[in-house]
C-alpha positions in Angstrom: 22.2 29.3 -7.1 19.5 26.7 -7.6 22.2 24.1 -8.4 23.8 24.6 -5.0 20.5 24.4 -3.2 19.6 21.3 -5.2 22.9 19.6 -4.4 22.5 20.3 -0.7 18.9 19.0 -0.8 20.0 15.9 -2.7 22.4 15.1 0.1 19.8 15.7 2.7 17.3 13.6 0.7 19.7 10.6 0.7 20.3 11.0 4.5 16.6 11.1 5.1 16.1 7.9 3.1 18.7 6.2 5.2 17.0 7.5 8.4 13.7 6.2 7.0 15.1 2.7 6.6 16.7 2.9 10.1 13.5 4.1 11.8 11.4 1.4 10.0 13.7 -1.3 11.4 13.8 0.4 14.8 10.0 0.6 14.8 9.6 -3.1 14.1 12.0 -4.0 16.9 10.6 -1.7 19.6 7.0 -1.5 18.4 7.0 2.3 18.4 6.0 4.3 15.3 6.7 7.9 16.3 10.2 7.9 14.9 9.0 6.2 11.7 6.3 8.9 11.1 8.9 11.6 11.7 11.2 10.0 9.2 8.4 9.5 6.7 7.3 13.1 6.9 10.9 14.4 6.5 11.5 12.1 3.5 8.2 13.3 1.9 9.0 17.0 2.5 12.5 16.7 1.0 11.1 14.8 -1.9 8.6 17.5 -2.7 11.3 20.2 -2.2 13.5 18.3 -4.7 10.8 18.3 -7.3 10.0 22.0 -6.8 13.6 23.1 -6.9 14.2 21.1 -10.1 11.2 22.8 -11.7 12.5 26.2 -10.7 15.9 25.7 -12.3 16.4 27.7 -15.5 17.0 25.5 -18.5 
């Protein structure tokens, strides 16, 4: 069960990393940071979730 959740979270983590890069570039071009902060929080949340789920997996 944890493997499936971890795989889904890994895909979401990669997508959030791409969104973070996109929002960083968009924030530089338009001088707005709201989208960047949202992407940063999403990336941080999914990173922490990745660590917690990895720790919960049975060896």
